[in-house]
FINUDO-26913 format. One line per 4 residues: for each residue x, z, y of N, C-alpha, C, O. Coordinates in pm, 1 decimal. Atoms other than C-alpha are relative to their C-alpha. Last residue first. Layout:
REM residues N
X,Z,Y,X,Z,Y,X,Z,Y,X,Z,Y  ...;
REM end
This chain:
REM residues 252
-24.2,-62.4,127.3,-250.3,1645.8,2141.3,58.4,143.0,24.7,86.9,215.3,-70.7  108.6,-74.7,46.6,-422.9,1507.4,2446.6,22.7,83.6,-124.3,-67.3,152.7,-171.8  40.1,-94.2,-104.4,-128.9,1380.3,2641.6,-104.6,91.4,-46.5,-117.0,201.3,7.6  -73.7,-122.9,7.8,21.0,1235.6,2315.8,-47.0,101.7,109.4,-27.6,222.2,93.8;
57.3,-95.8,90.7,-263.9,976.6,2313.9,74.3,140.4,2.4,10.4,245.5,-2.0  -81.1,2.0,118.5,-152.6,798.8,2625.7,-39.0,116.9,-92.3,-54.6,231.3,-49.5  48.9,-62.5,122.4,-367.2,704.8,2915.1,96.5,-12.6,-113.0,137.5,-123.4,-147.5  -85.8,63.8,99.9,-213.0,643.9,3257.8,-30.2,68.1,-133.8,13.3,180.6,-158.2;
-68.7,-101.6,90.6,-502.2,742.0,3479.7,81.8,-77.8,-97.8,35.0,-177.9,-152.1  81.6,-130.5,-11.5,-685.5,571.8,3765.0,69.6,111.3,-80.1,80.4,226.7,-38.7  0.3,-90.2,117.5,-423.0,293.8,3813.7,-85.6,122.7,26.8,-64.8,193.4,125.4  -91.5,-112.5,-5.8,-506.6,36.3,4072.2,-18.5,90.4,-114.4,-123.4,91.8,-178.8;
-99.4,32.6,-97.6,-669.3,-309.7,4100.4,98.9,119.4,21.6,199.8,103.1,90.1  12.5,-56.1,-134.7,-884.9,-296.9,3793.3,116.8,-37.6,91.5,204.0,-116.3,54.6  142.3,17.1,-38.2,-911.8,-511.3,3475.4,-27.4,46.9,141.7,-106.5,-14.2,213.5  61.6,115.4,73.8,-541.8,-573.6,3423.0,-144.9,-17.9,45.7,-179.5,-118.2,108.2;
149.9,-12.5,26.9,-308.5,-346.2,3616.7,-45.6,-123.0,-69.5,25.1,-223.4,-79.2  62.8,100.8,85.3,65.8,-296.7,3646.3,-137.7,32.1,-18.4,-170.2,147.0,-48.2  -5.3,130.3,-68.7,263.1,-107.8,3918.1,-71.6,-110.6,-72.4,-70.2,-223.1,-22.4  143.1,30.5,-4.4,200.0,252.4,3812.8,-26.2,-135.0,67.4,-120.7,-150.3,144.8;
37.4,26.0,-140.0,563.3,305.4,3900.3,-149.5,-22.8,20.1,-197.9,-39.8,132.1  -26.0,-118.9,-73.8,662.4,459.1,3568.9,-39.1,-11.6,146.8,-47.7,89.2,216.8  -76.7,39.5,-118.8,487.8,185.1,3373.7,27.8,125.0,92.9,-67.2,190.5,135.8  -138.1,-58.0,-1.5,389.7,341.6,3039.0,73.9,-29.9,136.1,178.3,29.3,163.2;
1.9,-143.7,20.7,4.6,306.8,3033.0,139.8,61.2,14.7,152.4,182.0,34.8  70.5,-69.6,-100.3,14.9,-35.6,3189.1,9.6,152.9,-13.0,32.2,224.7,84.4  -87.3,2.7,-117.3,279.6,-172.5,2957.7,-63.2,83.1,115.4,5.3,157.5,185.6  -123.0,-70.4,30.3,82.9,-69.6,2645.9,89.0,13.4,126.1,136.5,122.1,159.1;
-19.8,-102.9,-95.8,-251.2,-174.4,2780.3,124.8,77.7,-13.8,145.1,177.0,56.2  -15.5,-118.3,73.8,-330.2,-383.3,2465.8,21.3,130.1,95.6,2.3,243.7,52.2  80.9,-106.7,-58.3,-483.1,-667.1,2668.3,16.6,131.4,-72.4,-80.3,206.9,-79.8  100.8,-28.1,96.6,-328.6,-942.0,2445.4,-84.6,120.2,36.8,-159.6,170.8,-46.6;
35.8,-150.5,10.0,-133.0,-1088.4,2732.0,-109.8,19.4,-93.3,-211.0,-50.2,-85.0  28.9,-40.6,139.5,-9.6,-1448.8,2657.6,-18.7,154.3,-12.8,28.3,217.0,-107.7  142.8,22.1,29.1,-20.0,-1622.2,2996.8,-37.9,41.3,-142.5,-135.1,-9.2,-198.7  35.9,143.4,22.2,306.7,-1516.2,3167.0,-148.5,2.7,-47.0,-227.7,82.7,2.7;
89.3,14.6,115.4,375.5,-1182.1,3335.7,-32.3,-148.4,-15.5,-55.1,-221.1,81.2  84.4,118.1,-10.3,675.2,-1133.6,3566.1,-77.3,-19.8,-128.4,-19.8,-22.4,-237.1  74.5,42.5,124.1,849.1,-801.3,3613.4,-87.4,-115.9,30.3,-154.1,-117.9,133.7  141.5,-37.5,12.7,1073.5,-786.9,3919.3,-64.9,-53.7,-124.4,-38.8,-166.1,-167.1;
18.8,-143.5,-17.8,1448.5,-789.3,3991.0,-141.8,50.1,-6.7,-170.4,162.7,33.8  -27.9,-39.1,-143.8,1476.8,-1165.1,4043.9,-34.3,149.9,27.6,-81.6,185.4,135.5  -53.4,112.2,-75.7,1305.7,-1227.5,3710.3,21.0,42.0,140.4,-71.0,91.2,205.7  -45.8,-45.5,-128.8,1230.5,-959.5,3449.0,73.9,-119.3,65.7,170.4,-174.0,12.3;
-140.6,13.3,-21.3,1020.7,-1076.3,3160.4,35.5,51.0,137.6,-51.7,71.5,222.1  -55.7,-45.6,-131.2,677.2,-999.1,3033.0,149.0,-14.5,3.7,215.5,22.0,-93.3  68.5,69.1,-101.8,474.8,-1174.1,2751.6,59.6,31.1,140.7,24.6,-35.4,238.1  -118.8,45.8,-78.2,703.4,-1064.3,2471.4,-55.4,-85.4,118.7,0.3,-190.1,151.5;
4.9,141.0,-11.3,370.1,-1040.0,2278.8,117.0,-61.7,65.9,124.2,-184.2,75.7  2.1,54.9,134.2,413.3,-677.8,2164.7,6.6,-151.3,-4.8,51.9,-207.1,-104.7  106.1,91.5,29.7,512.8,-573.8,2518.5,4.3,-63.3,-141.9,104.5,-125.6,-177.1  111.6,-60.8,70.9,730.6,-261.0,2514.8,-100.5,-109.0,-37.3,-171.8,-90.0,-135.8;
-49.9,-46.0,130.4,1071.1,-410.2,2616.8,-115.8,50.6,-85.6,-100.3,54.9,-207.6  -48.7,116.6,75.2,921.2,-616.1,2895.3,44.9,40.8,-141.2,29.4,-33.5,-238.1  122.1,84.0,38.1,718.4,-321.3,3030.8,46.8,-114.8,-97.7,-15.2,-140.4,-200.9  63.4,-69.0,111.9,1035.7,-101.9,3034.0,-115.1,-79.1,-52.7,-132.1,-89.6,-174.2;
-0.1,71.7,126.7,1230.4,-362.4,3235.5,-68.0,68.2,-114.5,-67.2,16.1,-226.1  -73.9,-86.7,94.9,1315.7,-142.5,3532.8,4.5,-56.5,-142.4,88.1,-16.8,-223.5  -82.7,77.7,93.6,1222.4,-417.8,3772.1,74.9,75.7,-98.9,184.6,35.5,-137.6  -146.1,-18.5,-34.3,1120.2,-185.5,4055.3,82.7,-79.1,-99.6,205.5,-72.0,-95.3;
-94.7,21.7,112.5,747.8,-281.2,4056.8,140.9,3.6,47.3,176.6,-53.6,150.2  -80.7,-120.1,36.9,562.0,-125.8,4349.2,102.9,-14.3,-116.0,184.2,73.6,-144.6  -123.0,-17.1,-80.2,467.4,-466.0,4479.4,81.0,119.2,-36.4,202.1,122.5,-14.5  12.1,-36.9,-144.8,211.7,-516.1,4203.9,137.1,21.2,67.1,241.0,26.1,1.4;
-116.1,-87.5,-25.9,226.8,-693.5,3862.9,3.6,16.7,152.7,12.1,-81.0,227.2  -44.0,0.5,-137.1,-119.8,-815.0,3759.7,120.1,92.7,15.9,117.3,209.4,-23.2  -77.0,-123.4,-23.7,-216.9,-912.7,3405.3,66.0,-14.1,133.7,126.2,-116.7,165.5  51.7,-79.4,-110.4,-483.5,-1186.8,3430.3,78.8,125.9,28.2,42.5,202.0,117.9;
-104.2,15.3,-103.9,-308.1,-1457.3,3220.1,-32.9,88.9,119.6,20.7,68.3,228.5  40.8,6.5,-139.6,-517.9,-1376.5,2911.6,126.4,-8.0,89.8,235.2,36.7,53.4  -89.2,-83.7,-80.2,-483.2,-1447.3,2540.9,-39.1,-14.7,146.0,-109.8,-108.8,181.8  -141.9,31.2,11.0,-778.3,-1601.2,2370.3,85.0,104.3,74.4,37.5,210.7,113.9;
-19.5,126.1,75.3,-1155.0,-1587.0,2326.8,145.6,-39.5,-28.1,175.5,-116.6,-119.2  -53.2,-23.6,130.7,-1172.3,-1218.0,2434.7,28.7,-128.3,-83.5,79.7,-118.0,-195.1  -108.8,-98.8,-5.2,-1236.2,-1213.7,2807.3,71.8,8.3,-135.3,187.6,49.9,-138.7  -109.9,54.0,-75.6,-1449.5,-1532.0,2797.3,123.4,90.7,2.1,236.0,40.9,1.3;
-71.4,95.2,87.9,-1669.8,-1386.4,2524.5,123.2,-56.7,74.3,230.3,-67.0,14.6  -141.5,-0.2,-43.5,-1767.6,-1094.5,2741.9,83.9,-94.6,-84.5,202.5,-70.0,-106.4  -2.8,7.4,-143.4,-2142.7,-1141.3,2711.7,139.2,-1.7,56.4,158.7,-49.5,168.1  52.4,126.7,-51.7,-2133.2,-1239.3,2346.7,12.2,-11.6,149.6,42.1,-118.6,202.7;
-81.3,113.7,25.5,-1906.5,-961.9,2247.8,-44.4,-126.7,57.8,35.0,-203.8,111.7  -109.3,39.6,-96.2,-2076.2,-679.2,2424.0,54.1,-136.8,-19.6,66.9,-214.5,75.1  -34.3,-115.6,-88.3,-2396.4,-541.5,2269.9,103.7,-31.5,97.1,89.4,4.7,213.8  93.1,-1.5,-112.8,-2532.6,-876.7,2140.2,32.4,120.3,96.4,-5.0,120.2,213.7;
14.5,136.3,-64.6,-2246.2,-958.1,1908.4,-83.0,10.8,127.9,-45.7,-43.4,232.0  -124.0,44.0,-61.8,-2150.5,-599.3,1819.8,-14.9,-124.9,83.0,32.1,-132.8,196.5  -25.7,-96.7,-115.3,-2507.4,-495.4,1755.2,127.6,-27.7,71.2,130.6,-19.4,193.9  86.2,35.4,-115.7,-2569.8,-819.6,1557.8,18.6,95.3,117.2,17.2,55.1,233.5;
-40.2,126.9,-58.1,-2268.9,-762.6,1336.8,-77.2,-34.2,121.4,-22.5,-70.2,225.7  -116.7,-30.0,-83.3,-2360.7,-399.6,1284.3,56.2,-127.5,63.6,103.6,-123.7,177.1  47.8,-64.5,-113.5,-2701.8,-513.4,1152.4,116.2,39.2,102.7,101.0,26.9,224.3  59.5,99.0,-104.2,-2547.8,-768.0,928.0,-42.8,68.7,128.5,-21.4,18.1,238.7;
134.1,59.7,35.9,-2321.1,-522.1,749.5,-56.6,-88.3,110.7,-2.5,-101.2,220.5  -4.4,119.2,85.4,-1944.8,-462.3,782.1,-135.5,-70.5,-23.9,-140.0,-186.0,-66.1  -17.6,129.1,-76.2,-1910.8,-229.6,1078.5,0.2,-125.5,-86.0,35.7,-233.2,-38.0  43.3,12.6,-136.1,-1854.2,83.3,868.1,28.7,-135.3,64.2,137.1,-192.3,51.3;
39.9,134.9,-28.1,-1814.7,53.0,497.5,-55.1,-22.8,138.8,-149.9,-99.1,157.6  102.8,8.1,-107.0,-1618.3,363.1,400.6,-28.6,-153.8,29.0,57.1,-241.3,16.2  -46.9,33.0,-133.5,-1421.8,317.9,77.8,-120.1,-7.5,99.0,-226.2,-63.4,71.1  127.8,35.1,-68.9,-1491.7,500.5,-252.5,41.7,-20.6,146.0,88.5,72.0,212.3;
31.8,140.5,25.8,-1186.8,494.6,-480.4,-125.8,-45.8,63.6,-178.5,-152.7,32.6  96.1,9.4,109.8,-1172.6,874.1,-496.9,-40.6,-142.6,-32.9,-121.4,-166.5,-122.6  -72.7,-49.7,106.7,-855.1,877.5,-283.9,-91.9,6.8,-129.0,-44.2,12.3,-242.4  -92.2,98.3,39.9,-1036.8,655.4,-40.0,73.5,50.3,-123.5,98.4,-31.6,-211.9;
80.5,111.5,69.5,-1334.8,891.1,-13.6,98.8,-94.9,-63.9,82.8,-131.6,-180.4  55.6,-52.7,123.0,-1103.7,1192.0,64.9,-78.3,-105.4,-81.6,-72.3,-109.0,-204.5  -113.4,-14.6,91.4,-911.9,988.4,319.1,-48.2,55.9,-137.2,-4.0,11.1,-243.0  -35.0,126.9,51.4,-1230.7,889.7,489.1,104.6,5.4,-100.6,95.6,-63.4,-202.4;
114.0,39.2,88.4,-1339.1,1250.7,521.6,30.2,-132.5,-62.2,15.8,-147.4,-183.6  -17.4,-82.2,109.3,-998.9,1340.6,678.1,-107.9,-35.2,-116.2,-77.7,-45.2,-235.1  -110.7,55.7,83.8,-1020.2,1048.1,901.5,18.6,73.7,-122.0,46.2,15.3,-226.8  46.2,123.5,52.5,-1362.3,1165.5,1027.8,105.4,-64.8,-87.5,74.1,-117.2,-194.4;
93.8,-31.5,105.8,-1236.9,1520.2,1073.8,-50.0,-129.6,-63.1,-61.4,-132.8,-185.6  -80.6,-65.0,110.1,-935.3,1400.0,1276.9,-93.2,30.8,-121.1,-57.6,0.5,-234.9  -63.1,113.7,69.7,-1162.7,1177.2,1488.6,83.0,51.0,-118.1,85.3,-12.0,-223.9  111.0,64.4,75.6,-1380.6,1480.5,1573.4,63.0,-119.3,-71.2,23.5,-146.7,-184.5;
33.1,-93.2,107.2,-1063.2,1673.1,1682.3,-109.5,-58.8,-90.1,-104.8,-40.5,-211.8  -102.6,7.5,107.4,-950.5,1370.1,1877.6,-35.4,91.1,-112.7,-21.5,50.7,-228.2  12.3,128.8,70.1,-1282.0,1361.1,2067.3,103.7,-20.1,-110.9,71.0,-67.5,-219.7  115.9,-10.8,89.0,-1262.6,1733.5,2137.0,-21.2,-131.6,-82.4,-46.7,-133.6,-202.8;
-45.1,-81.4,110.3,-918.1,1689.8,2284.3,-105.0,12.3,-110.5,-78.4,4.2,-230.4  -80.0,92.4,91.8,-1058.3,1409.7,2493.8,59.5,75.5,-117.1,72.5,19.0,-225.7  91.2,82.5,64.7,-1320.0,1649.2,2628.0,70.1,-92.6,-95.4,28.2,-114.7,-209.0  72.7,-81.1,101.2,-1061.1,1913.9,2712.9,-95.3,-87.5,-80.7,-103.9,-68.7,-202.1;
-88.2,-18.3,101.7,-847.4,1654.1,2894.6,-61.9,76.1,-117.1,-39.7,44.5,-234.0  -93.4,-104.9,-21.6,-1146.3,1547.9,3101.9,92.8,17.6,-121.1,60.4,-31.3,-229.3  47.5,-137.4,28.2,-1315.7,1217.5,3062.2,108.8,102.9,21.1,224.8,66.3,40.3  -92.0,-114.0,-5.2,-1271.6,865.0,3200.8,-66.5,128.1,-31.9,-179.1,152.7,11.3;
15.4,-79.3,119.3,-1509.4,593.8,3082.6,89.6,122.6,-2.2,107.7,185.1,-106.7  134.3,0.7,61.8,-1584.3,412.4,3407.2,-14.7,94.5,-114.1,-116.8,162.3,-125.1  43.3,-134.4,9.2,-1274.5,505.3,3610.7,-126.0,19.3,-85.9,-176.3,130.6,-100.8  144.7,-3.0,-22.6,-1100.5,179.5,3542.1,-41.1,140.6,-15.1,3.8,208.4,-107.5;
34.2,39.6,-132.9,-728.8,99.8,3561.9,-148.4,-14.2,20.0,-193.7,-104.8,90.0  -58.0,-85.1,-100.9,-596.2,291.4,3255.0,-48.5,-30.0,142.4,-41.1,59.2,226.9  -6.4,94.0,-110.0,-833.9,155.7,2990.2,50.5,74.0,122.6,-24.0,152.2,181.7  -136.8,44.3,-28.8,-736.7,373.3,2694.4,10.1,-96.1,114.5,118.6,-147.5,141.8;
-4.2,130.6,-63.0,-1055.0,578.5,2650.2,143.5,-34.8,37.6,218.3,50.3,85.5  10.3,-2.9,-142.4,-1003.3,877.1,2416.6,11.4,-143.6,63.0,82.8,-228.5,9.5  -108.8,-66.0,-57.3,-1069.7,796.7,2052.5,-6.8,6.3,149.3,-95.4,-59.1,204.4  -0.1,-19.2,-146.7,-1367.9,702.7,1837.8,118.3,77.9,47.6,150.1,182.2,-9.5;
-41.0,-127.9,-48.0,-1277.2,593.0,1484.5,-8.5,0.7,156.6,57.5,-77.5,225.1  9.0,-2.5,-145.4,-1454.2,314.1,1301.4,39.8,137.9,47.4,-19.5,235.8,2.2  -1.4,-135.2,-62.3,-1347.7,264.7,937.0,-6.3,-24.4,147.1,69.3,-106.4,199.3  -22.2,-7.5,-135.5,-1415.4,-48.7,721.0,-12.4,142.8,62.0,-99.7,218.6,19.5;
88.3,-80.5,-89.8,-1409.2,-135.7,362.3,36.5,-2.0,141.3,124.9,-78.0,180.7  29.8,-132.7,64.2,-1232.3,-281.2,64.6,-102.4,81.2,77.4,-186.8,152.6,23.2  19.1,-107.1,-93.7,-1243.0,-639.8,183.3,-47.0,123.0,-61.8,-157.5,130.4,-115.6  106.3,-83.7,55.9,-1094.7,-882.1,-71.3,-19.1,119.2,97.2,74.2,198.2,111.7;
-20.9,-142.8,14.9,-897.5,-1142.0,114.7,-118.6,64.6,-59.4,-231.8,18.7,-44.5  -19.5,-46.0,137.3,-941.7,-1516.5,47.7,25.6,145.3,-20.6,49.1,184.2,-135.0  -124.9,38.6,49.9,-892.5,-1669.4,388.6,31.8,59.8,-132.3,148.4,64.2,-171.6  -4.3,147.6,-4.7,-1253.5,-1651.9,490.5,127.7,-53.3,-63.7,127.2,-161.2,-123.0;
79.5,44.4,115.4,-1252.9,-1289.0,379.3,-0.4,-152.1,-7.5,3.4,-209.8,-116.2  -85.1,-18.9,118.2,-980.5,-1215.5,636.9,-67.2,-52.6,-128.7,-1.5,-113.9,-212.8  -107.6,92.0,-4.9,-1189.7,-1364.0,910.9,91.3,8.3,-118.1,131.7,-93.5,-174.4  57.3,127.8,16.5,-1501.7,-1176.2,818.0,103.5,-108.2,-4.0,96.3,-200.5,-85.1;
37.3,12.5,135.0,-1305.6,-855.3,784.6,-58.2,-133.7,-33.6,-28.4,-185.7,-141.2  -114.8,50.9,72.7,-1140.3,-904.2,1125.4,-36.2,-16.0,-149.1,22.3,-102.6,-214.3  -59.4,118.6,-76.7,-1460.2,-880.3,1325.1,114.1,-66.6,-77.3,122.5,-188.4,-92.5  54.4,128.2,51.8,-1633.6,-663.6,1062.0,67.8,-120.6,67.3,76.4,-229.4,10.3;
-69.9,38.2,121.2,-1406.6,-365.7,1144.9,-46.3,-132.5,-51.9,33.1,-204.3,-112.7  -141.2,5.8,-25.9,-1524.1,-366.6,1509.3,77.3,-28.8,-124.0,167.1,-112.8,-119.3  -62.1,38.7,125.5,-1883.4,-432.5,1408.8,152.7,-29.2,13.8,204.9,-132.9,-26.9  82.4,96.9,61.4,-2061.7,-240.6,1680.6,53.0,-36.7,-138.3,37.0,38.4,-234.6;
-69.3,95.2,91.9,-1765.9,-86.1,1856.2,-101.1,-107.6,-54.6,-78.3,-228.0,-43.3  94.9,81.1,81.5,-1865.6,128.5,2149.9,76.5,-99.3,-81.0,175.3,-156.7,-35.3  148.4,-29.0,-9.2,-1711.1,409.3,2349.1,-82.6,-71.7,-100.1,-169.2,-10.9,-163.2  18.6,-105.2,-99.0,-1323.1,435.1,2343.3,-152.3,40.6,8.1,-184.3,158.3,24.8;
71.8,42.0,-122.6,-1262.9,240.7,2023.0,-16.1,117.1,92.9,-5.8,232.2,50.4  10.6,-105.7,-93.9,-1047.1,236.6,1714.0,-67.7,-46.7,127.7,-52.1,-160.7,171.5  12.0,32.2,-142.1,-1092.1,-0.7,1434.0,-14.0,124.9,74.7,-86.3,215.9,34.2  21.4,-127.6,-78.7,-966.7,46.2,1075.7,-2.6,-48.1,142.8,90.9,-113.6,188.7;
-15.6,17.7,-145.1,-999.9,-253.4,835.1,-30.9,127.2,73.0,-135.6,186.9,48.1  91.1,-97.8,-68.6,-928.1,-194.5,467.6,26.2,-21.4,153.4,139.1,-19.7,202.5  -24.1,-47.8,-132.5,-775.2,-499.0,289.5,-114.5,102.2,48.3,-234.7,83.2,29.5  109.1,-95.6,-17.9,-721.3,-603.0,-69.0,31.8,67.7,135.8,138.7,123.6,160.2;
-36.2,-124.6,-49.7,-507.4,-919.5,-78.5,-118.2,92.2,20.2,-224.1,45.9,62.8  -13.2,-101.6,103.1,-619.2,-1196.6,-306.1,41.1,140.8,50.8,40.9,236.6,-26.5  69.5,26.1,124.2,-550.6,-1470.6,-58.8,16.5,104.8,-103.1,129.4,124.5,-148.0  105.3,-95.7,25.4,-427.2,-1306.3,260.1,-77.8,-24.0,-132.0,-157.1,60.2,-174.1;
-45.0,-130.1,52.7,-88.4,-1466.5,305.7,-105.6,83.2,-63.5,-76.3,164.6,-151.1  -35.9,18.0,142.2,-208.2,-1826.6,341.4,42.8,131.5,-63.4,46.5,142.5,-186.0  119.9,-0.6,88.9,-385.2,-1736.6,661.7,27.9,-16.8,-138.3,-56.0,21.4,-220.0  -60.4,-39.8,128.3,-65.3,-1641.4,846.7,-113.5,-5.1,-106.8,-116.1,77.9,-197.7;
-134.8,64.3,12.9,-148.5,-1818.5,1173.5,64.5,24.4,-134.5,148.1,-53.3,-180.7  18.7,148.9,12.4,-512.6,-1719.9,1136.9,138.7,-70.2,-26.3,153.0,-153.7,-115.6  71.2,24.5,134.0,-450.9,-1346.7,1065.0,-10.8,-152.0,-21.7,9.7,-201.1,-132.7  -90.7,-31.0,107.9,-197.4,-1337.7,1350.3,-63.3,-29.5,-133.7,-2.2,-93.2,-219.5;
-95.3,109.7,5.5,-433.7,-1508.3,1591.0,99.3,23.9,-115.8,130.8,-70.2,-188.7  76.3,116.9,57.1,-713.7,-1254.6,1509.3,96.7,-118.2,-10.9,91.8,-188.8,-111.6  27.1,-30.1,142.2,-476.0,-961.2,1564.4,-60.5,-117.5,-66.9,-20.6,-156.6,-176.6  -127.7,6.0,66.6,-321.8,-1108.7,1890.0,-25.8,31.7,-148.3,45.8,-21.0,-233.4;
-28.5,136.3,38.0,-679.0,-1186.2,2010.2,133.6,-3.8,-81.7,147.0,-88.0,-170.5  -89.5,60.9,-89.8,-760.8,-811.8,2007.1,38.6,-141.2,-48.3,54.9,-161.2,-168.6  -135.0,-31.1,30.0,-1056.7,-738.0,1772.9,86.5,-70.5,102.2,48.8,-178.9,146.7  -71.6,99.7,74.7,-1398.4,-765.5,1934.6,145.4,57.2,-27.5,195.0,147.3,40.2;
59.7,18.1,137.4,-1665.8,-531.5,2064.5,74.4,-110.7,-82.4,14.2,-171.7,-170.8  133.0,69.1,-25.7,-1542.8,-575.0,2427.7,-64.3,-38.2,-139.2,-110.0,-150.2,-162.2  12.5,52.0,-142.3,-1184.8,-483.5,2311.3,-131.0,-75.1,10.9,-148.1,-179.8,-51.7  109.9,97.0,-24.5,-1159.3,-280.8,1985.4,2.4,-30.3,155.6,18.2,58.8,239.1;
104.1,-45.4,-95.9,-824.3,-121.7,1897.6,-102.2,-104.7,26.1,-73.9,-223.8,13.8  -10.2,60.8,-135.4,-630.9,-215.2,1582.0,-107.1,52.1,94.0,-210.7,97.7,45.8  61.3,-84.5,-109.0,-568.3,-103.8,1223.5,30.6,-62.3,137.0,138.1,-116.3,163.0  -28.8,69.0,-125.3,-504.4,-316.1,904.0,-77.1,78.1,110.6,-199.2,92.0,104.3;
92.7,-57.3,-94.1,-481.8,-114.1,583.5,43.8,-60.9,140.8,154.6,-41.1,190.6  -47.5,-4.8,-134.8,-320.8,-331.7,319.1,-115.9,68.9,83.1,-234.8,40.8,68.0  100.8,-70.8,-83.1,-337.8,-325.5,-53.6,50.8,21.8,137.2,163.4,68.3,155.1  133.1,48.7,33.9,-156.2,-586.5,-263.0,-106.0,65.2,81.7,-211.0,5.9,106.2;
98.3,-102.0,20.5,185.9,-526.8,-106.5,-136.8,-56.3,-27.4,-177.5,-147.5,44.5  -43.3,-88.9,106.1,504.1,-734.6,-104.2,-98.8,102.9,-37.7,-66.4,186.4,-122.2  -22.7,72.7,129.7,362.5,-1037.2,81.4,27.7,98.7,-114.7,-10.9,75.3,-229.2  130.5,48.3,44.7,217.5,-810.3,351.8,19.3,-70.0,-134.1,-56.6,-48.4,-228.5;
77.7,-114.3,51.0,545.0,-626.1,382.5,-134.7,-44.5,-49.9,-181.9,7.8,-150.9  -57.1,-38.7,126.8,750.5,-950.0,416.4,-83.1,118.2,-63.9,-103.3,121.4,-185.3  35.1,102.5,96.1,519.1,-1080.7,684.5,48.6,41.1,-139.4,-22.1,28.1,-239.4  142.8,-10.7,35.1,540.2,-756.1,883.2,-36.3,-101.7,-105.0,-115.1,-68.3,-193.5;
12.0,-17.2,142.5,923.4,-724.3,875.1,-145.9,-15.0,-47.5,-172.4,-1.5,-167.0  -57.0,113.7,68.8,993.9,-863.7,1218.7,-27.3,0.3,-149.4,-21.1,-102.9,-216.2  -123.2,-24.1,71.0,752.9,-606.7,1357.8,50.7,-126.8,-65.0,-28.4,-209.5,-110.2  -104.5,88.9,-52.1,483.5,-726.9,1597.2,133.8,12.9,-61.6,229.0,-50.6,-16.1;
32.2,144.5,21.7,199.9,-592.5,1386.6,115.5,-90.9,42.2,147.1,-192.0,-20.6  78.5,64.9,-104.4,346.1,-240.3,1393.7,-8.7,-145.9,-28.7,81.2,-202.8,-90.8  -78.2,68.6,-99.0,462.9,-81.7,1065.1,-86.5,-76.3,100.5,-196.6,-119.3,66.3  96.5,37.8,-104.4,344.3,184.3,827.3,76.3,-73.5,106.7,170.6,-17.3,162.3;
-59.4,43.3,-121.0,526.0,226.9,492.7,-118.0,-37.6,98.1,-223.6,-88.8,61.0  24.7,139.9,-27.2,377.6,433.2,214.1,54.9,-30.5,139.3,66.7,56.6,225.4  -123.7,76.6,25.7,534.0,770.6,123.5,-14.1,-143.0,34.5,88.0,-211.7,35.9  -103.3,-30.3,-103.1,265.2,985.5,292.2,125.2,-87.0,-24.7,203.9,-106.3,67.9;
-128.2,40.9,60.1,-1.4,820.1,70.4,115.8,12.5,104.0,157.7,-85.2,166.0  24.9,75.9,124.8,-363.5,937.1,123.1,129.6,-45.8,-64.6,133.7,-53.6,-187.4  99.5,-63.9,91.5,-349.2,1214.4,375.9,-13.4,-71.6,-135.1,-43.5,-11.9,-238.4  -59.9,-131.4,40.0,-37.4,1121.4,575.0,-87.9,70.2,-100.3,-43.0,160.9,-170.4;
-102.9,18.3,105.4,-166.5,761.4,552.2,57.1,133.8,-32.9,92.9,155.5,-148.6  64.3,43.4,122.8,-484.9,849.2,748.1,97.9,-10.0,-116.3,68.5,35.0,-227.0  66.9,-115.0,56.8,-290.7,1042.1,1011.1,-71.0,-34.9,-131.7,-70.2,45.6,-224.9  -96.6,-96.9,47.2,-49.8,759.2,1068.5,-67.8,119.3,-64.4,-25.2,166.7,-169.7;
-51.9,49.9,128.5,-337.1,515.0,1089.7,102.3,87.2,-64.4,106.6,103.4,-186.4  106.6,-4.0,109.9,-518.6,723.4,1346.2,53.9,-53.8,-128.0,24.7,3.7,-232.9  31.0,-141.1,39.9,-211.9,804.1,1566.9,-92.7,0.1,-120.4,-70.8,71.7,-218.1  -119.6,-49.5,77.7,-100.1,440.7,1575.8,-26.5,138.7,-50.7,3.4,168.9,-166.2;
2.2,57.4,129.0,-451.1,335.1,1677.7,111.5,40.4,-91.4,95.7,57.1,-212.3  119.4,-37.3,75.9,-468.3,576.6,1968.9,3.4,-48.2,-148.0,-7.5,30.2,-242.3  -28.9,-93.7,106.8,-113.8,526.9,2094.1,-117.5,41.0,-88.9,-96.5,99.7,-195.0  -24.3,-127.0,-63.9,-164.6,355.2,2432.1,18.1,114.6,-109.9,27.7,232.4,-75.8;
-41.6,15.2,-137.5,-137.0,-1.0,2300.0,45.2,137.4,51.9,163.8,159.7,76.3  44.0,-113.2,-81.1,-152.4,-2.5,1919.3,60.5,-14.7,142.3,176.6,-51.5,160.0  -19.5,26.8,-138.3,-155.3,-288.3,1680.7,-47.4,118.5,78.2,-162.7,160.7,69.2  75.2,-43.1,-114.9,-124.8,-181.3,1318.3,40.8,-62.6,134.8,158.2,-94.2,154.0;
-36.8,88.5,-114.9,-18.8,-268.8,969.6,-86.3,33.4,118.8,-207.4,49.3,103.1  87.1,-2.6,-118.9,-30.3,-2.0,699.0,62.1,-89.9,106.6,179.6,-80.1,141.8  -69.4,1.0,-124.8,109.0,-76.1,351.9,-91.7,8.1,117.1,-202.9,-44.2,109.3  89.0,0.3,-121.1,-2.1,1.2,3.4,91.3,-1.0,117.2,198.7,59.0,117.9;
REM end
């Protein structure tokens, strides 16, 4: 078994690491952008694929990876884990349907609510105490899922038709333009000092340093990793200024 994940502000990384600590502490867990990810998928029959939800959809980087490596999935057993700040619908189903199209066997789906990770919007912000409660609830849910998995009974969240319709009509259809591909909307503001941290963190290698300032190209996958870590609060995506730099460790 291997865990593959995309994590921006740490939510998804935390969840998949906690799940593996309960079901198979010896198994490998690697980020989607790792150079070893293809080798690990080839060498393992069972895969837990974890990612955050964006507008009731999986990040385009995840969907693009599945498509570009579609020959890898035939016969692989996959459990989809989706993390979200407020609403998912069929977060696990988004990738499950795509994986199944390429021959994967879908074991199940898990939806885990975590603290909001959108740093440049005040809409979903909660207090530190409330976010600690959310993580405590997530821990209990992951513990229950681990017990089921060890018994060979996999959670089936987000995989049925009603979940599909809720996700489609709840957000995905209305925000299709935001999730149909990579975006070029990442904004680097004048406060940037060209430290290069964002360029080193970006899973898409979408940011580079030119003439002493960070420059974004057109392949942002909206993970919020650079935004949450920028020491100058100089990067935004949906909003114009940073409301809070969200990182999971803040709430632990």
